[in-house]
N, CA, C and O atoms as a GROMACS GRO file, in nm:
protein
  548
    1UNK      N    1   4.428   3.155  -1.101
    1UNK     CA    2   4.311   3.237  -1.132
    1UNK      C    3   4.259   3.314  -1.010
    1UNK      O    4   4.198   3.421  -1.018
    2UNK      N    5   4.293   3.240  -0.877
    2UNK     CA    6   4.236   3.316  -0.781
    2UNK      C    7   4.323   3.475  -0.750
    2UNK      O    8   4.287   3.554  -0.662
    3UNK      N    9   4.420   3.495  -0.824
    3UNK     CA   10   4.469   3.631  -0.784
    3UNK      C   11   4.412   3.726  -0.907
    3UNK      O   12   4.387   3.846  -0.892
    4UNK      N   13   4.397   3.655  -1.030
    4UNK     CA   14   4.315   3.743  -1.096
    4UNK      C   15   4.191   3.796  -1.063
    4UNK      O   16   4.161   3.913  -1.088
    5UNK      N   17   4.084   3.682  -0.983
    5UNK     CA   18   3.965   3.720  -0.960
    5UNK      C   19   3.971   3.804  -0.814
    5UNK      O   20   3.871   3.870  -0.788
    6UNK      N   21   4.048   3.805  -0.747
    6UNK     CA   22   4.048   3.880  -0.636
    6UNK      C   23   4.111   4.060  -0.688
    6UNK      O   24   4.075   4.167  -0.639
    7UNK      N   25   4.215   4.037  -0.802
    7UNK     CA   26   4.260   4.185  -0.821
    7UNK      C   27   4.120   4.240  -0.898
    7UNK      O   28   4.079   4.354  -0.878
    8UNK      N   29   4.062   4.156  -0.977
    8UNK     CA   30   3.967   4.243  -1.081
    8UNK      C   31   3.811   4.247  -1.014
    8UNK      O   32   3.710   4.293  -1.066
    9UNK      N   33   3.826   4.182  -0.878
    9UNK     CA   34   3.682   4.161  -0.818
    9UNK      C   35   3.622   4.326  -0.823
    9UNK      O   36   3.693   4.417  -0.781
   10UNK      N   37   3.497   4.351  -0.874
   10UNK     CA   38   3.434   4.456  -0.868
   10UNK      C   39   3.484   4.534  -1.000
   10UNK      O   40   3.410   4.620  -1.048
   11UNK      N   41   3.610   4.503  -1.060
   11UNK     CA   42   3.628   4.579  -1.188
   11UNK      C   43   3.578   4.522  -1.309
   11UNK      O   44   3.548   4.587  -1.409
   12UNK      N   45   3.572   4.373  -1.293
   12UNK     CA   46   3.538   4.300  -1.406
   12UNK      C   47   3.425   4.236  -1.376
   12UNK      O   48   3.403   4.192  -1.263
   13UNK      N   49   3.329   4.226  -1.495
   13UNK     CA   50   3.204   4.124  -1.459
   13UNK      C   51   3.211   4.005  -1.377
   13UNK      O   52   3.304   3.929  -1.405
   14UNK      N   53   3.130   3.969  -1.274
   14UNK     CA   54   3.170   3.876  -1.192
   14UNK      C   55   3.138   3.710  -1.281
   14UNK      O   56   3.192   3.607  -1.238
   15UNK      N   57   3.064   3.706  -1.382
   15UNK     CA   58   3.033   3.601  -1.470
   15UNK      C   59   3.185   3.573  -1.543
   15UNK      O   60   3.246   3.466  -1.555
   16UNK      N   61   3.215   3.688  -1.580
   16UNK     CA   62   3.361   3.640  -1.662
   16UNK      C   63   3.460   3.616  -1.587
   16UNK      O   64   3.553   3.550  -1.633
   17UNK      N   65   3.464   3.672  -1.436
   17UNK     CA   66   3.567   3.616  -1.362
   17UNK      C   67   3.571   3.460  -1.321
   17UNK      O   68   3.666   3.383  -1.305
   18UNK      N   69   3.430   3.445  -1.308
   18UNK     CA   70   3.415   3.321  -1.254
   18UNK      C   71   3.423   3.201  -1.373
   18UNK      O   72   3.432   3.084  -1.339
   19UNK      N   73   3.420   3.229  -1.477
   19UNK     CA   74   3.455   3.108  -1.595
   19UNK      C   75   3.606   3.133  -1.644
   19UNK      O   76   3.641   3.088  -1.754
   20UNK      N   77   3.687   3.200  -1.569
   20UNK     CA   78   3.819   3.208  -1.601
   20UNK      C   79   3.876   3.054  -1.587
   20UNK      O   80   3.828   2.986  -1.497
   21UNK      N   81   3.978   2.996  -1.672
   21UNK     CA   82   4.037   2.892  -1.682
   21UNK      C   83   4.169   2.880  -1.653
   21UNK      O   84   4.249   2.935  -1.729
   22UNK      N   85   4.221   2.802  -1.530
   22UNK     CA   86   4.355   2.830  -1.484
   22UNK      C   87   4.446   2.770  -1.608
   22UNK      O   88   4.545   2.825  -1.657
   23UNK      N   89   4.381   2.623  -1.652
   23UNK     CA   90   4.437   2.558  -1.753
   23UNK      C   91   4.454   2.644  -1.881
   23UNK      O   92   4.563   2.639  -1.939
   24UNK      N   93   4.368   2.711  -1.924
   24UNK     CA   94   4.360   2.775  -2.055
   24UNK      C   95   4.454   2.891  -2.033
   24UNK      O   96   4.509   2.928  -2.136
   25UNK      N   97   4.484   2.956  -1.924
   25UNK     CA   98   4.562   3.053  -1.920
   25UNK      C   99   4.713   3.014  -1.899
   25UNK      O  100   4.805   3.094  -1.919
   26UNK      N  101   4.732   2.883  -1.856
   26UNK     CA  102   4.877   2.833  -1.842
   26UNK      C  103   4.910   2.782  -1.983
   26UNK      O  104   5.023   2.792  -2.030
   27UNK      N  105   4.816   2.732  -2.041
   27UNK     CA  106   4.848   2.693  -2.181
   27UNK      C  107   4.877   2.825  -2.263
   27UNK      O  108   4.972   2.815  -2.341
   28UNK      N  109   4.819   2.932  -2.259
   28UNK     CA  110   4.844   3.039  -2.335
   28UNK      C  111   4.973   3.091  -2.300
   28UNK      O  112   5.052   3.115  -2.391
   29UNK      N  113   5.005   3.111  -2.185
   29UNK     CA  114   5.150   3.154  -2.135
   29UNK      C  115   5.251   3.059  -2.192
   29UNK      O  116   5.335   3.105  -2.270
   30UNK      N  117   5.252   2.928  -2.162
   30UNK     CA  118   5.346   2.831  -2.232
   30UNK      C  119   5.372   2.843  -2.381
   30UNK      O  120   5.482   2.835  -2.436
   31UNK      N  121   5.242   2.867  -2.444
   31UNK     CA  122   5.266   2.872  -2.574
   31UNK      C  123   5.357   3.010  -2.624
   31UNK      O  124   5.442   3.007  -2.714
   32UNK      N  125   5.317   3.132  -2.541
   32UNK     CA  126   5.383   3.260  -2.581
   32UNK      C  127   5.524   3.236  -2.546
   32UNK      O  128   5.610   3.281  -2.620
   33UNK      N  129   5.564   3.154  -2.412
   33UNK     CA  130   5.715   3.161  -2.393
   33UNK      C  131   5.791   3.074  -2.497
   33UNK      O  132   5.898   3.116  -2.543
   34UNK      N  133   5.742   2.957  -2.534
   34UNK     CA  134   5.774   2.886  -2.629
   34UNK      C  135   5.814   2.942  -2.797
   34UNK      O  136   5.888   2.893  -2.883
   35UNK      N  137   5.734   3.055  -2.794
   35UNK     CA  138   5.753   3.133  -2.930
   35UNK      C  139   5.834   3.235  -2.906
   35UNK      O  140   5.852   3.320  -2.994
   36UNK      N  141   5.889   3.243  -2.792
   36UNK     CA  142   6.008   3.342  -2.762
   36UNK      C  143   5.954   3.487  -2.745
   36UNK      O  144   6.018   3.586  -2.780
   37UNK      N  145   5.815   3.491  -2.682
   37UNK     CA  146   5.768   3.594  -2.659
   37UNK      C  147   5.767   3.659  -2.526
   37UNK      O  148   5.700   3.760  -2.505
   38UNK      N  149   5.849   3.595  -2.426
   38UNK     CA  150   5.862   3.651  -2.307
   38UNK      C  151   5.942   3.552  -2.216
   38UNK      O  152   5.995   3.452  -2.265
   39UNK      N  153   5.952   3.585  -2.063
   39UNK     CA  154   5.988   3.506  -1.993
   39UNK      C  155   5.904   3.530  -1.872
   39UNK      O  156   5.829   3.627  -1.862
   40UNK      N  157   5.922   3.420  -1.762
   40UNK     CA  158   5.833   3.415  -1.657
   40UNK      C  159   5.933   3.369  -1.519
   40UNK      O  160   6.007   3.272  -1.504
   41UNK      N  161   5.901   3.479  -1.431
   41UNK     CA  162   5.962   3.442  -1.303
   41UNK      C  163   5.862   3.445  -1.215
   41UNK      O  164   5.775   3.531  -1.205
   42UNK      N  165   5.885   3.306  -1.122
   42UNK     CA  166   5.798   3.280  -1.016
   42UNK      C  167   5.841   3.321  -0.845
   42UNK      O  168   5.960   3.317  -0.815
   43UNK      N  169   5.761   3.350  -0.763
   43UNK     CA  170   5.813   3.370  -0.637
   43UNK      C  171   5.719   3.246  -0.559
   43UNK      O  172   5.597   3.231  -0.564
   44UNK      N  173   5.813   3.172  -0.492
   44UNK     CA  174   5.749   3.065  -0.393
   44UNK      C  175   5.781   3.102  -0.243
   44UNK      O  176   5.875   3.172  -0.208
   45UNK      N  177   5.690   3.044  -0.162
   45UNK     CA  178   5.698   3.050  -0.018
   45UNK      C  179   5.645   2.897   0.040
   45UNK      O  180   5.536   2.841   0.029
   46UNK      N  181   5.764   2.860   0.102
   46UNK     CA  182   5.745   2.704   0.159
   46UNK      C  183   5.731   2.609   0.039
   46UNK      O  184   5.651   2.516   0.048
   47UNK      N  185   5.802   2.626  -0.069
   47UNK     CA  186   5.802   2.547  -0.211
   47UNK      C  187   5.680   2.569  -0.281
   47UNK      O  188   5.661   2.498  -0.380
   48UNK      N  189   5.597   2.651  -0.252
   48UNK     CA  190   5.444   2.672  -0.329
   48UNK      C  191   5.479   2.807  -0.406
   48UNK      O  192   5.536   2.908  -0.363
   49UNK      N  193   5.426   2.778  -0.534
   49UNK     CA  194   5.438   2.910  -0.632
   49UNK      C  195   5.317   2.993  -0.556
   49UNK      O  196   5.208   2.944  -0.529
   50UNK      N  197   5.358   3.125  -0.529
   50UNK     CA  198   5.239   3.196  -0.488
   50UNK      C  199   5.208   3.327  -0.575
   50UNK      O  200   5.112   3.401  -0.555
   51UNK      N  201   5.305   3.344  -0.677
   51UNK     CA  202   5.307   3.458  -0.772
   51UNK      C  203   5.375   3.447  -0.900
   51UNK      O  204   5.469   3.368  -0.912
   52UNK      N  205   5.339   3.515  -0.989
   52UNK     CA  206   5.436   3.498  -1.106
   52UNK      C  207   5.442   3.625  -1.171
   52UNK      O  208   5.351   3.704  -1.150
   53UNK      N  209   5.553   3.663  -1.261
   53UNK     CA  210   5.561   3.787  -1.366
   53UNK      C  211   5.597   3.740  -1.475
   53UNK      O  212   5.694   3.664  -1.477
   54UNK      N  213   5.532   3.772  -1.584
   54UNK     CA  214   5.571   3.741  -1.719
   54UNK      C  215   5.610   3.876  -1.800
   54UNK      O  216   5.537   3.974  -1.785
   55UNK      N  217   5.723   3.884  -1.887
   55UNK     CA  218   5.765   3.991  -1.911
   55UNK      C  219   5.857   3.963  -2.043
   55UNK      O  220   5.922   3.859  -2.045
   56UNK      N  221   5.865   4.058  -2.161
   56UNK     CA  222   5.931   4.089  -2.257
   56UNK      C  223   6.062   4.161  -2.241
   56UNK      O  224   6.109   4.189  -2.130
   57UNK      N  225   6.127   4.194  -2.372
   57UNK     CA  226   6.250   4.250  -2.340
   57UNK      C  227   6.217   4.415  -2.301
   57UNK      O  228   6.299   4.491  -2.248
   58UNK      N  229   6.107   4.442  -2.331
   58UNK     CA  230   6.083   4.609  -2.272
   58UNK      C  231   5.942   4.614  -2.222
   58UNK      O  232   5.874   4.716  -2.226
   59UNK      N  233   5.906   4.511  -2.181
   59UNK     CA  234   5.717   4.523  -2.137
   59UNK      C  235   5.705   4.419  -2.033
   59UNK      O  236   5.746   4.302  -2.039
   60UNK      N  237   5.648   4.475  -1.945
   60UNK     CA  238   5.583   4.374  -1.830
   60UNK      C  239   5.449   4.335  -1.845
   60UNK      O  240   5.354   4.409  -1.817
   61UNK      N  241   5.439   4.218  -1.890
   61UNK     CA  242   5.308   4.177  -1.938
   61UNK      C  243   5.192   4.132  -1.832
   61UNK      O  244   5.071   4.141  -1.851
   62UNK      N  245   5.262   4.080  -1.709
   62UNK     CA  246   5.162   4.056  -1.614
   62UNK      C  247   5.240   4.024  -1.465
   62UNK      O  248   5.341   3.953  -1.465
   63UNK      N  249   5.186   4.082  -1.340
   63UNK     CA  250   5.245   4.050  -1.235
   63UNK      C  251   5.124   4.022  -1.138
   63UNK      O  252   5.036   4.100  -1.104
   64UNK      N  253   5.141   3.898  -1.104
   64UNK     CA  254   5.020   3.866  -0.996
   64UNK      C  255   5.051   3.788  -0.875
   64UNK      O  256   5.120   3.690  -0.903
   65UNK      N  257   5.026   3.798  -0.767
   65UNK     CA  258   5.026   3.697  -0.647
   65UNK      C  259   4.884   3.657  -0.600
   65UNK      O  260   4.781   3.720  -0.627
   66UNK      N  261   4.892   3.552  -0.530
   66UNK     CA  262   4.780   3.496  -0.459
   66UNK      C  263   4.736   3.587  -0.352
   66UNK      O  264   4.818   3.601  -0.261
   67UNK      N  265   4.619   3.656  -0.343
   67UNK     CA  266   4.557   3.764  -0.261
   67UNK      C  267   4.616   3.721  -0.103
   67UNK      O  268   4.655   3.815  -0.034
   68UNK      N  269   4.622   3.604  -0.054
   68UNK     CA  270   4.670   3.616   0.085
   68UNK      C  271   4.812   3.624   0.110
   68UNK      O  272   4.862   3.602   0.220
   69UNK      N  273   4.892   3.664  -0.016
   69UNK     CA  274   5.030   3.712  -0.008
   69UNK      C  275   5.046   3.852  -0.018
   69UNK      O  276   5.148   3.904   0.026
   70UNK      N  277   4.954   3.920  -0.072
   70UNK     CA  278   4.951   4.067  -0.086
   70UNK      C  279   5.013   4.137   0.036
   70UNK      O  280   5.017   4.081   0.146
   71UNK      N  281   5.055   4.246   0.017
   71UNK     CA  282   5.121   4.318   0.138
   71UNK      C  283   5.230   4.274   0.234
   71UNK      O  284   5.251   4.318   0.347
   72UNK      N  285   5.294   4.185   0.171
   72UNK     CA  286   5.406   4.107   0.257
   72UNK      C  287   5.531   4.131   0.182
   72UNK      O  288   5.622   4.054   0.212
   73UNK      N  289   5.561   4.235   0.078
   73UNK     CA  290   5.676   4.261  -0.005
   73UNK      C  291   5.730   4.159  -0.128
   73UNK      O  292   5.832   4.175  -0.194
   74UNK      N  293   5.638   4.055  -0.139
   74UNK     CA  294   5.668   3.955  -0.233
   74UNK      C  295   5.656   4.017  -0.382
   74UNK      O  296   5.729   3.972  -0.471
   75UNK      N  297   5.568   4.116  -0.407
   75UNK     CA  298   5.510   4.161  -0.511
   75UNK      C  299   5.642   4.231  -0.559
   75UNK      O  300   5.691   4.210  -0.670
   76UNK      N  301   5.698   4.320  -0.464
   76UNK     CA  302   5.790   4.406  -0.463
   76UNK      C  303   5.900   4.358  -0.519
   76UNK      O  304   5.962   4.414  -0.610
   77UNK      N  305   5.934   4.233  -0.457
   77UNK     CA  306   6.081   4.146  -0.464
   77UNK      C  307   6.074   4.095  -0.613
   77UNK      O  308   6.169   4.100  -0.691
   78UNK      N  309   5.947   4.046  -0.644
   78UNK     CA  310   5.958   3.980  -0.798
   78UNK      C  311   5.944   4.087  -0.888
   78UNK      O  312   5.982   4.063  -1.003
   79UNK      N  313   5.891   4.218  -0.861
   79UNK     CA  314   5.909   4.332  -0.977
   79UNK      C  315   6.025   4.366  -0.990
   79UNK      O  316   6.065   4.385  -1.104
   80UNK      N  317   6.117   4.385  -0.876
   80UNK     CA  318   6.270   4.429  -0.862
   80UNK      C  319   6.346   4.318  -0.957
   80UNK      O  320   6.428   4.357  -1.041
   81UNK      N  321   6.321   4.199  -0.944
   81UNK     CA  322   6.389   4.106  -1.007
   81UNK      C  323   6.332   4.118  -1.162
   81UNK      O  324   6.420   4.109  -1.247
   82UNK      N  325   6.214   4.136  -1.205
   82UNK     CA  326   6.180   4.148  -1.344
   82UNK      C  327   6.267   4.267  -1.392
   82UNK      O  328   6.354   4.256  -1.479
   83UNK      N  329   6.240   4.365  -1.337
   83UNK     CA  330   6.315   4.506  -1.399
   83UNK      C  331   6.457   4.504  -1.403
   83UNK      O  332   6.516   4.571  -1.488
   84UNK      N  333   6.517   4.435  -1.323
   84UNK     CA  334   6.669   4.414  -1.315
   84UNK      C  335   6.707   4.310  -1.439
   84UNK      O  336   6.818   4.323  -1.491
   85UNK      N  337   6.602   4.189  -1.495
   85UNK     CA  338   6.627   4.138  -1.591
   85UNK      C  339   6.604   4.176  -1.725
   85UNK      O  340   6.644   4.107  -1.819
   86UNK      N  341   6.542   4.279  -1.739
   86UNK     CA  342   6.481   4.355  -1.851
   86UNK      C  343   6.603   4.422  -1.902
   86UNK      O  344   6.677   4.488  -1.829
   87UNK      N  345   6.624   4.399  -2.044
   87UNK     CA  346   6.742   4.472  -2.127
   87UNK      C  347   6.696   4.601  -2.164
   87UNK      O  348   6.574   4.620  -2.153
   88UNK      N  349   6.781   4.711  -2.213
   88UNK     CA  350   6.736   4.821  -2.261
   88UNK      C  351   6.717   4.930  -2.167
   88UNK      O  352   6.729   4.908  -2.046
   89UNK      N  353   6.689   5.049  -2.214
   89UNK     CA  354   6.670   5.170  -2.127
   89UNK      C  355   6.534   5.207  -2.070
   89UNK      O  356   6.533   5.264  -1.961
   90UNK      N  357   6.436   5.184  -2.121
   90UNK     CA  358   6.292   5.182  -2.075
   90UNK      C  359   6.193   5.072  -2.094
   90UNK      O  360   6.200   4.996  -2.190
   91UNK      N  361   6.118   5.066  -2.018
   91UNK     CA  362   6.014   4.955  -2.031
   91UNK      C  363   5.863   5.007  -1.993
   91UNK      O  364   5.844   5.102  -1.917
   92UNK      N  365   5.766   4.938  -2.050
   92UNK     CA  366   5.640   4.988  -2.041
   92UNK      C  367   5.545   4.884  -1.973
   92UNK      O  368   5.598   4.774  -1.963
   93UNK      N  369   5.425   4.892  -1.927
   93UNK     CA  370   5.320   4.811  -1.908
   93UNK      C  371   5.186   4.869  -1.920
   93UNK      O  372   5.168   4.990  -1.918
   94UNK      N  373   5.089   4.783  -1.934
   94UNK     CA  374   4.942   4.828  -1.937
   94UNK      C  375   4.877   4.780  -1.832
   94UNK      O  376   4.893   4.665  -1.789
   95UNK      N  377   4.789   4.879  -1.775
   95UNK     CA  378   4.715   4.800  -1.645
   95UNK      C  379   4.575   4.888  -1.692
   95UNK      O  380   4.562   4.997  -1.748
   96UNK      N  381   4.465   4.776  -1.637
   96UNK     CA  382   4.329   4.844  -1.639
   96UNK      C  383   4.322   4.956  -1.568
   96UNK      O  384   4.372   4.966  -1.456
   97UNK      N  385   4.241   5.079  -1.647
   97UNK     CA  386   4.242   5.197  -1.608
   97UNK      C  387   4.161   5.223  -1.467
   97UNK      O  388   4.178   5.326  -1.401
   98UNK      N  389   4.079   5.127  -1.432
   98UNK     CA  390   4.003   5.138  -1.297
   98UNK      C  391   4.085   5.057  -1.195
   98UNK      O  392   4.037   5.063  -1.082
   99UNK      N  393   4.194   4.985  -1.207
   99UNK     CA  394   4.245   4.926  -1.109
   99UNK      C  395   4.374   5.029  -1.022
   99UNK      O  396   4.492   5.042  -1.053
  100UNK      N  397   4.313   5.081  -0.927
  100UNK     CA  398   4.375   5.168  -0.846
  100UNK      C  399   4.482   5.099  -0.756
  100UNK      O  400   4.595   5.139  -0.729
  101UNK      N  401   4.426   5.001  -0.720
  101UNK     CA  402   4.540   4.932  -0.656
  101UNK      C  403   4.672   4.885  -0.718
  101UNK      O  404   4.780   4.893  -0.659
  102UNK      N  405   4.655   4.832  -0.846
  102UNK     CA  406   4.780   4.804  -0.941
  102UNK      C  407   4.826   4.915  -0.962
  102UNK      O  408   4.949   4.909  -0.960
  103UNK      N  409   4.779   5.042  -0.986
  103UNK     CA  410   4.840   5.166  -1.030
  103UNK      C  411   4.906   5.225  -0.930
  103UNK      O  412   5.010   5.287  -0.954
  104UNK      N  413   4.861   5.215  -0.816
  104UNK     CA  414   4.951   5.271  -0.706
  104UNK      C  415   5.073   5.168  -0.661
  104UNK      O  416   5.173   5.213  -0.605
  105UNK      N  417   5.062   5.061  -0.682
  105UNK     CA  418   5.189   4.978  -0.674
  105UNK      C  419   5.281   5.040  -0.761
  105UNK      O  420   5.382   5.097  -0.718
  106UNK      N  421   5.247   5.029  -0.903
  106UNK     CA  422   5.336   5.062  -1.010
  106UNK      C  423   5.395   5.203  -0.993
  106UNK      O  424   5.509   5.228  -1.033
  107UNK      N  425   5.327   5.283  -0.940
  107UNK     CA  426   5.386   5.419  -0.916
  107UNK      C  427   5.470   5.401  -0.797
  107UNK      O  428   5.577   5.461  -0.807
  108UNK      N  429   5.453   5.334  -0.684
  108UNK     CA  430   5.544   5.319  -0.593
  108UNK      C  431   5.697   5.265  -0.655
  108UNK      O  432   5.811   5.297  -0.621
  109UNK      N  433   5.654   5.184  -0.745
  109UNK     CA  434   5.805   5.120  -0.817
  109UNK      C  435   5.866   5.197  -0.910
  109UNK      O  436   5.967   5.160  -0.970
  110UNK      N  437   5.796   5.332  -0.932
  110UNK     CA  438   5.898   5.450  -1.023
  110UNK      C  439   5.830   5.418  -1.161
  110UNK      O  440   5.895   5.446  -1.261
  111UNK      N  441   5.716   5.367  -1.175
  111UNK     CA  442   5.663   5.393  -1.321
  111UNK      C  443   5.547   5.521  -1.313
  111UNK      O  444   5.486   5.562  -1.214
  112UNK      N  445   5.541   5.559  -1.428
  112UNK     CA  446   5.451   5.678  -1.448
  112UNK      C  447   5.373   5.629  -1.556
  112UNK      O  448   5.405   5.540  -1.634
  113UNK      N  449   5.218   5.726  -1.554
  113UNK     CA  450   5.132   5.695  -1.622
  113UNK      C  451   5.170   5.803  -1.746
  113UNK      O  452   5.164   5.924  -1.721
  114UNK      N  453   5.211   5.757  -1.881
  114UNK     CA  454   5.273   5.818  -1.984
  114UNK      C  455   5.139   5.874  -2.059
  114UNK      O  456   5.164   5.927  -2.168
  115UNK      N  457   5.040   5.871  -2.031
  115UNK     CA  458   4.920   5.924  -2.090
  115UNK      C  459   4.878   5.852  -2.230
  115UNK      O  460   4.810   5.902  -2.320
  116UNK      N  461   4.934   5.726  -2.225
  116UNK     CA  462   4.860   5.652  -2.334
  116UNK      C  463   4.765   5.601  -2.286
  116UNK      O  464   4.747   5.597  -2.165
  117UNK      N  465   4.672   5.544  -2.390
  117UNK     CA  466   4.546   5.467  -2.344
  117UNK      C  467   4.523   5.353  -2.460
  117UNK      O  468   4.591   5.368  -2.561
  118UNK      N  469   4.462   5.275  -2.456
  118UNK     CA  470   4.368   5.185  -2.525
  118UNK      C  471   4.256   5.107  -2.494
  118UNK      O  472   4.209   5.118  -2.381
  119UNK      N  473   4.206   5.029  -2.574
  119UNK     CA  474   4.110   4.933  -2.547
  119UNK      C  475   4.144   4.798  -2.590
  119UNK      O  476   4.203   4.783  -2.697
  120UNK      N  477   4.110   4.697  -2.516
  120UNK     CA  478   4.132   4.575  -2.559
  120UNK      C  479   4.019   4.485  -2.530
  120UNK      O  480   3.935   4.512  -2.444
  121UNK      N  481   4.017   4.368  -2.606
  121UNK     CA  482   3.882   4.272  -2.589
  121UNK      C  483   3.966   4.150  -2.541
  121UNK      O  484   4.077   4.113  -2.579
  122UNK      N  485   3.876   4.093  -2.440
  122UNK     CA  486   3.932   3.969  -2.381
  122UNK      C  487   3.781   3.900  -2.365
  122UNK      O  488   3.692   3.936  -2.287
  123UNK      N  489   3.779   3.800  -2.454
  123UNK     CA  490   3.652   3.731  -2.458
  123UNK      C  491   3.571   3.806  -2.497
  123UNK      O  492   3.590   3.867  -2.602
  124UNK      N  493   3.434   3.825  -2.406
  124UNK     CA  494   3.326   3.912  -2.424
  124UNK      C  495   3.350   4.058  -2.358
  124UNK      O  496   3.264   4.147  -2.357
  125UNK      N  497   3.477   4.068  -2.303
  125UNK     CA  498   3.489   4.194  -2.187
  125UNK      C  499   3.568   4.297  -2.289
  125UNK      O  500   3.645   4.258  -2.376
  126UNK      N  501   3.541   4.416  -2.267
  126UNK     CA  502   3.602   4.529  -2.342
  126UNK      C  503   3.680   4.602  -2.217
  126UNK      O  504   3.620   4.650  -2.122
  127UNK      N  505   3.813   4.603  -2.231
  127UNK     CA  506   3.906   4.657  -2.124
  127UNK      C  507   3.940   4.777  -2.169
  127UNK      O  508   3.968   4.786  -2.289
  128UNK      N  509   3.947   4.904  -2.081
  128UNK     CA  510   4.012   5.024  -2.097
  128UNK      C  511   4.143   5.028  -2.015
  128UNK      O  512   4.137   5.041  -1.892
  129UNK      N  513   4.253   5.017  -2.074
  129UNK     CA  514   4.401   5.006  -2.022
  129UNK      C  515   4.458   5.157  -2.046
  129UNK      O  516   4.426   5.240  -2.132
  130UNK      N  517   4.550   5.165  -1.942
  130UNK     CA  518   4.655   5.258  -1.960
  130UNK      C  519   4.778   5.199  -1.939
  130UNK      O  520   4.809   5.092  -1.887
  131UNK      N  521   4.868   5.318  -2.008
  131UNK     CA  522   5.031   5.269  -2.018
  131UNK      C  523   5.099   5.339  -1.912
  131UNK      O  524   5.086   5.458  -1.887
  132UNK      N  525   5.183   5.247  -1.842
  132UNK     CA  526   5.299   5.304  -1.766
  132UNK      C  527   5.413   5.291  -1.823
  132UNK      O  528   5.419   5.206  -1.912
  133UNK      N  529   5.531   5.366  -1.792
  133UNK     CA  530   5.671   5.351  -1.830
  133UNK      C  531   5.755   5.399  -1.727
  133UNK      O  532   5.723   5.479  -1.640
  134UNK      N  533   5.882   5.335  -1.746
  134UNK     CA  534   5.978   5.397  -1.645
  134UNK      C  535   6.098   5.341  -1.707
  134UNK      O  536   6.097   5.250  -1.790
  135UNK      N  537   6.228   5.414  -1.651
  135UNK     CA  538   6.369   5.377  -1.694
  135UNK      C  539   6.405   5.264  -1.620
  135UNK      O  540   6.367   5.244  -1.505
  136UNK      N  541   6.488   5.178  -1.695
  136UNK     CA  542   6.541   5.057  -1.640
  136UNK      C  543   6.690   5.113  -1.598
  136UNK      O  544   6.756   5.206  -1.645
  137UNK      N  545   6.718   5.017  -1.488
  137UNK     CA  546   6.844   5.041  -1.440
  137UNK      C  547   6.975   5.007  -1.517
  137UNK      O  548   7.085   5.032  -1.467
   0.00000   0.00000   0.00000
């Protein structure tokens, strides 16, 4: 949850970020994976998981690193592994419209804002998101 809290500090309400539960999020991802809704790759340093990416056949659902590991190339390496593992010709991802750091990261990785937008509800918080797409290798 520290990665979420750091990534969305100032972008989402503080009380929402404070009440996030790592156990609940882990259970949610576990259920999705068991149902065949995706795969998860992790990145480790010195035997400790410091980040993860969740993805399906044509969509990157999530890519997060602990904040102390930002800017060290681990996110790019994890991203590249995910993209290489995705079948098909194109992929999409959705990113918080106000998350300039994430959008800049994805642009550097070859994703483009394709003009689609949506609104998602996460508990009591409404999120405005934009879609990025890219060709797959």
